[in-house]
N, C-alpha and C positions, 0 to 999 in steps of 0.2 A: 610334861617333862622336857620335850624337845624345845619348847619355847624358852624354858629356863636355861637349858644347855646352850642355846643359840644366842642368848641375850648378851653374852660377853661379860657377865658378872663374875663374882668370886667363885672359885671351884667348889663343887659339891662333894659331899662325903657320904659314901654308902658302906654297907657291911653285909656280907653273906650270912644268912641264917640257915643252919644245917642241923635240924633237930634229929635226935635218934628215932628211928622207926617212924619218921613222919609225924611226930607228936604235935598236934595243932596247938595245944595249950603251951607246950614248951617253946614252940616257934613264936607264939604271940608274946610270951614272957620275955624271950630273948630280944624280940623286936622292940618291945617297950623299953627294955634296959638300954639298948644301944641308942635308941632315939633320945632317951633322957641324957645319955652321955654326949650327945651332939651329932649323931648321924642324921642326915637329911632323909634317907630312905634305906630300905633293906632289899636284898636280893634273895629269893628263896631257891633252895635246891635240896635234893634228897641225898646228895653226896657232896664232898668238897669240890671247890672250883677246878681242882686239877683233874677230877673225875666226872665233872658235870656233863661230859660228852655222852654219858648214858643215864642221865637223870630222868626220872619218871615225870613226864610232862603233866599228866593230870594231877599227880600228887603235888608237884611244885606250884601249880595254879591254885590248888586247894589250900596249900599252906599260905600263899600270898593273900588269898581271900580271908583266911582266918586272922592273919596279922592286921589286915586293914579293918576287919570287922571288930575284933576284940581289943586291939591296941591303937587303932586309928593311925597306923604308920604307913606312909606311902610305900608300896611294894612293887618290885619287878619280879616276874616269874621267869625261871629258866625253861625254855621250850626246845626240845630236841626231836628230830624226826625219826630216830632209830626205832625200828619195829612198830611203826605207826602207819596206817593207811591215811590217805589224804582226807577221807571222810571222817575218820576218827579224830585226826588233828583239828579239822574244822569244827567238829562238835565240841572238843575241849576248849578251843579258842573262843567260840561264841558263848559257851557256858561261863567261861571265866569273865568275858566282857560283861555279861549280864550281872555278875557279882562285883563289877567295878575294877577288874584286873585288866587294865588297858596298856600296861607297860611291860614289855617282854624283852628277853635276851634270847636270840635264836642261835641254834647250832645244828649241824647235821646229825651228830651223835656217832657212836661206834658201839660194837658189841661189848658187853661187860667181860671182865677177865675170866679165865677158866676157873670154874668152881663157884662163881657167883650164882645166887639163887635165881636171878633173872635169866630168861631164855637167851641163848646166844645165837639162835637161828632166825632172828628177825630179818626184815628186809626194809630197805629204803624205797618208798614210792616217790618221795621228793627229798632233795637235799636242802641245805640251808638257803640256797638261792631260791629254790621252789617254795620254801616256807615263807620267805620274805615276799615273794610275788603273790602268794596266797593272801597274806595279810594286807598287802597293798590293794589287792582286789576287794577285800572285805571293806577296807576304808573307802573304796570308791563305790560301794553299794552293790557288789556282785560277788557270788560265791565262786568256787573253783571252776564250775562248769558254765559260768556266765549268767546264771539265774540271778534276778534282782532280789535283793534283801528288802525287808520292810523298812529298814533304816540302815544307813551306812555306819560302820564301826568307827572308832577313833583310837586305834592302836598306835602307841609310840613303839617303833620297831627298832630294837637294838640287835646287833649281831656280834657274836664272840669271835675274835680273831687272834691268832697266835702272834705274840710279839717275840721275835728272835733277832740276834745281831746281824744275821745275813738272810736275805730273802731272794729266792730264785725268781727268774722271769715269770715262771708259772705261778708262784706265790703272789707276785704283784698283780698279775692279771686276775687271779681269783679274788683278791681283795677289792679291786675296782669293780668286778662283776657284782659282788655283793652290795656294794654301795649303789651302783647303777640300778640294781633290781628294786631298790626302794628303802634301804636301811636308813634310819634317821640318826643313829649314833652307833659307835663302836665300843665294845667292852673288851679289853685285852685279856689274854692269859696272864698269870702272875708274872710280874717283872721285878727284877732285883737290882738292875742297873739301868741308868739312862741310856746306855749304849744299846740295850736290847729293845728299847722303845723307839729309838730314832728312825730305823728303817720303815717301820709301820707309819709313823707320822709323816715321813717323806712321801709315801704312797698315797695316804689319805689327803695330804696337802690342803687341809682346811675344808674339804668338801662336806664333812660331817663332824660333830663333836666326838672326842675320844675320852673314854673313862679308863684309867689305868688300874688294874688290879694289883694290889700289894699283898703278898703273903707273909705274915709274921712268922718267922722261924721259931723253933723252940730250943734247938740244940745244935752243936757242931755236927753231931751224927746225922741229924735230919738234913742239914745243909749239904754234907758230903754225899748223902744218898741221892738228893735231888741233883747235885752237880753232875753225878755220873749218869743220871737218867735224861737230863735235859740236853738240848743241842749245845754244842761248844760255845762258850762265852756267855750263856744265859745267867749262870751263877758263878762268878769268878772265884778262883781259889783263895784270893785274899780275904774274901768275906768268910770263908770257912775257917781260915787261920785266925781271923779276929775273934770268932766265937770260941775256937779252941783255946786261945790265950786267956779268955775270960774265965775258964774253969768253972767253978761253982756258981759264978754269976753270969753264965752264958744266957740264961733266959732273960735277964735284965738287959744284957748287951743286945740281944735279939730285938727287944722292944725299941732300943735306941736306933738300930738299923732300920726297923720298920717305919719309925717316925721320920728318919732322914730320907728314906726312899719315897715316902708319901709326899713330903715337902718338895722334893726334886721333881717328881712326876707332876705335881699340881702346877708347877711353873710352866709346863709345856702342854698341858691337857686341860679339859674342862672339869676334871674331878678325879677322885680316887675312890676305889672300893676295896675295903679290907676283906680278906678271904675268910676271916674268922670273927664271929660276933660273940664268942663265948667269953671275951674279956672286955667288958665295957670300959674298964679303966684305960685300956690301950686306945679305944675309940676316943676317949676324952683327951688323951695326950696328942693324938693326931689332930683332933679338932682344934686344939690350942695352937697347933703349928700352922693352921690354915685360916684364911679369912672366913668369916661367918656367912653362911648362906642357907636359907631354909627352902626346901621344896614343898609346895602345898599339895 
């Protein structure tokens, strides 16, 4: 993965696969469909990318393995450290590596919202930086405690970083720390305008490839809800108004917006990841707007 992203070729296209109840067959089916529609790879999660901060790590790795095994689709697994001990994380990572899951997207994680079935009293023993350092050590042939492995791993280490129009000095320092810890590439939070992506690109400054996540909206109501929840400027009011004016054709207008956003992001990054893989036809439309590149 990292070799492809660093090669300077055409931008890659990925799509999140988020099956209900962690259904392996559903995940493999969705992966195969978006691969046929033109996606180069998929990213597995057990919740949407807006909520992947508390994704179940072992289940995400399991789904990625199922997609690779059943549909032969290159897969990135979402890995978060929330409510995981270092030893549990290491065991999940090495187990996934044995199944061929060597491409990961790392994050610290956060407690699930009130009322979620998952426990909200977990603890972090490492954050995203600690997870990246753990993976770097495994790639160098040693575990968390410095013990030598029988063979070094070959993980491609991605890190999920928030893309917002304004970054504080602390935000910028944190981004550089994650890269310096050993991240090979960056996956952004969903971006809706180029303006939200530019500050992150400025901090990264070409040190590692960046993959921009594009979230296809479904309605003006969803857009307005997200606009209120996200930091100011992430989702401009003009985009909400454009969907509102579309009326009964808002879903179609939202697809146009997603294709436009993907094309713009691809001009300044190494690729795009669609947050929804439940619409292969949209994957095909985005694929048609980007130069062709296949990840093996």
